[in-house]
C-alpha positions as CSV (number, residue, x, y, z in Angstrom):
1,X,0.0,0.1,-0.2
2,X,1.4,3.3,-1.0
3,X,1.3,6.0,1.6
4,X,1.2,10.1,1.2
5,X,1.1,12.6,3.6
6,X,-2.1,14.1,1.6
7,X,-4.2,12.7,-0.8
8,X,-6.8,15.1,-2.8
9,X,-9.8,13.8,-4.1
10,X,-10.8,15.7,-7.4
11,X,-8.6,17.2,-9.7
12,X,-10.2,20.3,-10.9
13,X,-9.5,23.7,-10.0
14,X,-9.8,23.2,-6.2
15,X,-7.9,20.2,-6.1
16,X,-5.2,21.0,-8.6
17,X,-4.7,24.4,-6.9
18,X,-4.3,22.6,-3.5
19,X,-1.6,20.3,-4.8
20,X,-0.1,23.4,-6.7
21,X,0.4,25.5,-3.9
22,X,1.8,23.1,-1.5
23,X,4.5,21.5,-4.2
24,X,7.2,23.2,-2.0
25,X,5.9,22.2,1.1
26,X,8.1,18.6,1.1
27,X,5.0,16.5,1.2
28,X,4.2,13.5,-0.6
29,X,0.9,14.2,-2.4
30,X,-1.4,12.3,-4.4
31,X,-4.1,13.9,-6.9
32,X,-7.0,11.7,-8.1
33,X,-9.8,12.0,-10.1
34,X,-12.2,9.5,-12.1
35,X,-11.8,11.4,-15.2
36,X,-8.6,11.6,-17.9
37,X,-7.6,15.1,-18.5
38,X,-8.7,17.1,-20.8
39,X,-12.1,16.4,-20.1
40,X,-15.2,18.2,-20.7
41,X,-17.0,20.0,-17.9
42,X,-20.1,21.8,-17.6
43,X,-19.9,25.1,-16.8
44,X,-20.5,28.7,-18.5
45,X,-16.8,29.3,-17.9
46,X,-15.5,32.7,-17.1
47,X,-12.9,34.0,-14.7
48,X,-12.3,37.4,-13.1
49,X,-9.0,39.0,-13.4
50,X,-8.3,38.5,-9.4
51,X,-8.8,34.6,-10.2
52,X,-5.8,35.1,-12.7
53,X,-4.0,37.2,-10.2
54,X,-4.1,34.4,-7.4
55,X,-3.0,31.6,-9.5
56,X,-0.1,33.9,-11.0
57,X,-1.2,33.3,-14.2
58,X,-0.2,35.6,-17.1
59,X,-3.1,36.2,-19.5
60,X,-0.6,36.3,-22.5
61,X,0.9,33.1,-21.8
62,X,-2.5,31.2,-20.9
63,X,-4.1,32.4,-24.5
64,X,-1.4,30.8,-26.2
65,X,-3.0,28.0,-27.9
66,X,-6.1,28.6,-25.5
67,X,-9.3,30.3,-25.5
68,X,-9.1,33.5,-23.1
69,X,-12.0,35.8,-24.5
70,X,-12.0,39.4,-23.0
71,X,-15.1,40.6,-21.6
72,X,-15.7,44.1,-21.4
73,X,-19.7,44.4,-20.9
74,X,-22.9,42.5,-20.1
75,X,-26.4,42.6,-21.8
76,X,-28.7,41.7,-19.3
77,X,-32.5,41.4,-19.1
78,X,-35.5,39.6,-17.6
79,X,-37.0,37.0,-19.7
80,X,-39.7,38.3,-22.0
81,X,-38.5,41.7,-21.6
82,X,-35.8,43.8,-23.8
83,X,-32.3,43.9,-22.5
84,X,-30.0,46.5,-21.4
85,X,-26.4,46.6,-22.7
86,X,-23.4,47.8,-20.4
87,X,-20.0,49.0,-21.1
88,X,-17.5,48.7,-18.3
89,X,-14.9,50.5,-20.0
90,X,-12.3,47.7,-20.0
91,X,-11.5,44.1,-19.6
92,X,-13.6,42.8,-16.3
93,X,-13.5,39.2,-16.8
94,X,-12.7,36.3,-19.4
95,X,-14.7,33.7,-20.9
96,X,-12.5,30.2,-20.8
97,X,-13.3,26.9,-21.9
98,X,-13.2,24.7,-18.8
99,X,-11.7,21.6,-20.7
100,X,-8.7,23.8,-21.5
101,X,-8.4,26.0,-18.0
102,X,-8.8,22.7,-15.8
103,X,-6.0,21.0,-17.9
104,X,-3.7,23.8,-17.6
105,X,-4.0,23.9,-13.8
106,X,-3.5,20.4,-13.6
107,X,-0.3,20.5,-16.2
108,X,1.5,22.8,-13.2
109,X,1.2,20.0,-10.5
110,X,4.3,18.5,-10.0
111,X,2.5,16.0,-7.3
112,X,1.6,12.3,-8.2
113,X,-1.6,11.6,-10.4
114,X,-3.9,8.7,-10.6
115,X,-6.4,9.9,-13.2
116,X,-9.5,8.0,-14.7
117,X,-9.6,6.2,-11.0
118,X,-13.0,6.2,-9.4
119,X,-13.0,6.0,-5.4
120,X,-14.8,2.8,-4.7
121,X,-13.9,2.4,-1.0
122,X,-12.8,5.1,1.9
123,X,-12.3,3.9,5.2
124,X,-10.3,5.2,8.5
125,X,-8.1,2.8,10.2
126,X,-5.7,3.7,13.1
127,X,-5.9,7.2,12.5
128,X,-5.1,7.0,8.7
129,X,-7.5,6.8,5.4
130,X,-7.5,4.2,3.2
131,X,-8.7,4.4,-0.4
132,X,-9.5,1.8,-2.7
133,X,-7.0,-0.4,-0.5
134,X,-4.3,1.0,-2.5
135,X,-3.4,4.3,-0.7
136,X,-3.0,5.5,2.4
137,X,-2.6,9.0,4.1
138,X,-3.2,10.8,7.5
139,X,-4.8,13.9,5.8
140,X,-7.9,13.4,2.9
141,X,-9.1,16.4,1.1
142,X,-12.4,16.2,-1.1
143,X,-12.4,18.6,-3.9
144,X,-14.6,16.0,-6.4
145,X,-17.2,18.7,-6.7
146,X,-21.0,18.6,-5.4
147,X,-20.8,14.6,-5.7
148,X,-17.4,14.2,-3.9
149,X,-17.1,10.8,-2.6
150,X,-15.1,12.5,0.6
151,X,-18.0,14.6,1.4
152,X,-20.7,11.6,1.0
153,X,-18.4,9.5,3.2
154,X,-18.5,11.6,6.1
155,X,-21.9,12.1,5.8
156,X,-22.0,15.9,3.9
157,X,-22.9,14.6,0.4
158,X,-26.0,15.0,-1.6
159,X,-29.4,14.9,0.2
160,X,-33.0,15.9,0.6
161,X,-31.5,18.4,3.3
162,X,-29.5,20.5,0.6
163,X,-31.3,23.2,-1.7
164,X,-29.4,22.7,-4.7
165,X,-29.0,24.6,-7.7
166,X,-29.6,22.7,-10.9
167,X,-28.2,23.7,-14.0
168,X,-28.0,22.4,-17.8
169,X,-25.7,23.6,-20.5
170,X,-24.1,23.0,-24.0
171,X,-21.2,24.2,-25.7
172,X,-20.0,23.9,-29.2
173,X,-18.2,25.4,-31.9
174,X,-20.0,27.5,-34.3
175,X,-20.0,26.7,-37.9
176,X,-19.0,29.3,-40.1
177,X,-22.4,30.0,-41.1
178,X,-23.7,30.1,-37.7
179,X,-20.6,32.5,-36.5
180,X,-21.7,34.8,-39.1
181,X,-25.4,34.6,-38.0
182,X,-24.5,34.9,-34.3
183,X,-25.8,38.1,-32.6
184,X,-23.9,37.4,-29.4
185,X,-20.9,39.2,-29.2
186,X,-17.7,37.7,-27.4
187,X,-16.9,40.8,-25.3
188,X,-20.6,41.1,-24.3
189,X,-22.1,38.0,-22.6
190,X,-25.9,37.4,-22.0
191,X,-27.6,37.1,-18.9
192,X,-31.5,36.6,-18.6
193,X,-33.1,36.2,-15.4
194,X,-36.2,34.0,-14.8
195,X,-39.2,36.5,-13.9
196,X,-39.6,34.4,-10.5
197,X,-35.9,35.2,-9.6
198,X,-35.1,31.8,-8.7
199,X,-32.5,31.3,-11.5
200,X,-30.7,32.7,-14.5
201,X,-30.0,31.7,-18.1
202,X,-26.5,32.9,-20.0
203,X,-25.5,33.0,-23.5
204,X,-21.4,33.5,-23.6
205,X,-19.4,33.2,-26.7
206,X,-15.8,32.3,-26.5
207,X,-14.0,33.2,-30.0
208,X,-15.9,30.7,-31.9
209,X,-17.6,28.8,-29.1
210,X,-20.7,29.4,-27.5
211,X,-22.4,28.4,-24.4
212,X,-25.9,28.2,-23.5
213,X,-27.3,27.3,-20.1
214,X,-29.8,28.0,-17.3
215,X,-29.5,27.3,-13.6
216,X,-32.3,27.2,-10.9
217,X,-32.9,26.7,-7.3
218,X,-36.3,25.1,-8.2
219,X,-34.8,22.0,-10.2
220,X,-38.5,20.7,-11.2
221,X,-38.9,23.5,-13.5
222,X,-35.7,23.8,-14.9
223,X,-36.4,21.9,-18.3
224,X,-39.6,24.2,-18.9
225,X,-37.8,27.2,-18.2
226,X,-34.5,26.2,-20.4
227,X,-37.1,25.2,-23.4
228,X,-38.6,28.4,-23.1
229,X,-35.4,30.5,-22.9
230,X,-34.0,28.5,-25.5
231,X,-37.1,28.9,-27.8
232,X,-37.3,32.6,-27.3
233,X,-33.4,33.1,-28.3
234,X,-33.6,31.2,-31.3
235,X,-36.7,33.3,-32.4
236,X,-34.6,36.4,-31.7
237,X,-31.8,35.1,-33.8
238,X,-29.6,35.1,-30.9
239,X,-28.7,31.6,-30.9
240,X,-28.7,28.9,-33.7
241,X,-31.9,27.0,-34.2
242,X,-29.8,23.5,-35.0
243,X,-28.4,23.5,-31.5
244,X,-25.7,20.1,-31.8
245,X,-25.6,18.0,-28.9
246,X,-27.7,17.9,-25.8
247,X,-27.9,20.0,-22.8
248,X,-25.9,18.4,-20.1
249,X,-26.6,19.0,-16.1
250,X,-24.6,20.0,-13.0
251,X,-25.4,20.8,-9.2
252,X,-24.0,23.0,-6.8
253,X,-24.9,24.8,-3.5
254,X,-24.5,28.2,-2.8
255,X,-22.8,29.2,0.2
256,X,-25.3,30.1,2.4
257,X,-27.5,27.0,1.6
258,X,-24.9,24.7,2.3
259,X,-25.1,22.8,5.1
260,X,-21.8,20.7,4.8
261,X,-18.9,20.7,7.4
262,X,-15.6,22.0,6.0
263,X,-13.3,19.8,8.1
264,X,-12.8,17.2,10.7
265,X,-10.3,14.9,12.0
266,X,-8.0,14.3,9.1
267,X,-10.2,15.6,6.4
268,X,-11.1,18.8,4.6
269,X,-13.7,19.7,2.1
270,X,-12.8,22.6,-0.6
271,X,-14.4,24.3,-3.5
272,X,-18.0,22.7,-4.6
273,X,-17.6,19.7,-2.2
274,X,-17.7,21.9,0.8
275,X,-20.5,24.1,-1.0
276,X,-19.1,27.3,-1.5
277,X,-20.4,28.9,-4.6
278,X,-21.0,32.7,-4.4
279,X,-24.8,33.2,-3.3
280,X,-25.8,35.8,-5.8
281,X,-24.2,34.4,-9.0
282,X,-23.7,30.7,-8.3
283,X,-19.8,31.1,-9.5
284,X,-17.5,28.5,-8.0
285,X,-14.1,28.8,-9.8
286,X,-13.0,31.9,-7.5
287,X,-14.2,30.1,-4.4
288,X,-12.9,27.0,-5.4
289,X,-9.4,28.5,-6.2
290,X,-9.4,30.7,-2.8
291,X,-10.5,28.0,-0.7
292,X,-7.6,25.7,-2.1
293,X,-4.9,28.4,-1.1
294,X,-6.6,28.9,2.1
295,X,-6.5,25.0,3.0
296,X,-3.0,24.9,1.6
297,X,-1.6,27.5,4.1
298,X,-3.5,25.9,7.2
299,X,-2.1,22.3,6.1
300,X,1.5,24.0,5.8
301,X,1.3,25.2,9.3
302,X,-0.8,22.9,11.2
303,X,0.8,21.3,14.2
304,X,-1.2,18.0,13.6
305,X,-4.3,17.0,11.8
306,X,-7.0,17.2,14.5
307,X,-10.2,19.2,14.0
308,X,-8.9,21.5,16.3
309,X,-5.5,22.2,14.4
310,X,-7.4,22.4,11.1
311,X,-10.1,24.7,12.3
312,X,-8.2,27.9,11.1
313,X,-9.4,26.7,7.7
314,X,-13.3,27.3,8.6
315,X,-12.3,30.4,10.2
316,X,-10.2,31.5,7.3
317,X,-13.4,30.5,4.8
318,X,-15.6,32.4,7.2
319,X,-13.6,35.4,7.0
320,X,-13.4,35.7,3.4
321,X,-16.7,34.7,2.6
322,X,-18.7,35.5,5.3
323,X,-20.6,33.9,8.3
324,X,-23.3,31.4,6.6
325,X,-26.8,32.8,7.2
326,X,-30.1,31.1,6.7
327,X,-31.3,33.3,3.9
328,X,-29.0,34.0,0.6
329,X,-28.1,37.4,0.1
330,X,-28.9,37.2,-3.6
331,X,-32.8,37.6,-3.0
332,X,-34.2,41.1,-3.1
333,X,-35.0,41.8,0.9
334,X,-38.3,42.9,0.2
335,X,-41.8,41.4,0.8
336,X,-42.9,39.2,-1.7
337,X,-45.8,41.4,-2.6
338,X,-43.7,44.0,-4.2
339,X,-40.5,41.9,-5.3
340,X,-41.7,41.2,-8.5
341,X,-42.7,44.6,-9.6
342,X,-39.4,45.9,-8.1
343,X,-37.2,43.5,-9.7
344,X,-38.6,44.5,-13.1
345,X,-37.9,48.1,-12.8
346,X,-34.4,47.3,-11.5
347,X,-33.5,45.5,-14.6
348,X,-34.2,48.4,-16.4
349,X,-31.7,50.3,-14.8
350,X,-28.1,50.9,-16.1
351,X,-27.1,51.5,-12.7
352,X,-28.3,48.5,-10.8
353,X,-27.6,46.3,-13.6
354,X,-23.9,47.7,-13.9
355,X,-23.0,48.5,-10.2
356,X,-25.0,46.1,-8.4
357,X,-26.0,43.0,-10.2
358,X,-22.7,43.0,-12.3
359,X,-19.9,44.6,-10.9
360,X,-21.0,43.5,-7.3
361,X,-22.9,40.4,-7.3
362,X,-21.2,38.6,-10.4
363,X,-17.4,40.1,-10.6
364,X,-17.2,41.0,-6.9
365,X,-15.1,43.8,-7.8
366,X,-15.7,45.3,-4.3
367,X,-13.5,42.2,-2.8
368,X,-9.6,42.6,-3.7
369,X,-7.8,39.5,-4.9
370,X,-6.6,37.0,-2.2
371,X,-3.3,38.1,-1.0
372,X,-0.6,36.0,-1.5
373,X,-0.3,33.9,1.8
374,X,3.4,33.6,3.4
375,X,4.6,30.0,3.9
């Protein structure tokens, strides 16, 4: 049986960032994922400059052979109504393809990797974790997304107690004819909010690729809302009528809705496995990256691997993302009987859609990049 100081389950942005951040720590690390990379990944796919700063990624270097679509504005509306277009006067985000982005992060990792391997067995024996009866470690980190097997094993996995955001999306390369006819601009992603404020849809063009999707807290009505949205966008000529492939689904937890523990003796959860997606936008990439960096700092400095020694990670998450509340800040804090009329009015305001909805809720420009953590 192979022994490691740390085993990370999940090689997406959270897992790869954690392994990358600890590669100078002297620890023997194993990174496991059930998929081979590069692999398709359901995600709208954009990252802010602050994410690239935290990861020490030079945009010019990343863009060599990969798509990095500069975003300088947004087209925003409520479904069934006209949209507003806001220009932010410069690059505020980048469109990326997750298959490329995740592979890029994994390629920077020098730790041992075991790809194409599902975790079929986890047990705790004499203070160590044993996986698939092949690998042993005193510290196990779950970074495998919403359905992470580590989260499931410690009783924090998917269940009826969780209010899950369900999303479906498709990403494909436009044909020359589709590209010429597509009204969506690469530097202007489109966001369309459901009238009941329980979700939103998006259309994002990344060079010659188009990503279309919709996410909702009420997953029972997801297909109906998605079909209506797609039909409306096709009638307006904003997306092709002949969409290739099928919409793929994924799920995640908003930070204020998650009830998953972040840590216990010899175990930690990061990224979507811990339920860290931003309340207002559902973005999971930045919380995944930052939670991994915070976890790395705690692991590097922990006296032992008890829950008490790992508790600074929970405190760092609360300090960075706030104390989890019972109600998401993303909902308008007004009585239900005025919520709909007020929301419709706000969606017609350039100031609100730019300063509050986009810059504050989606881009989190008021939050500076995570400072480099001294080892």
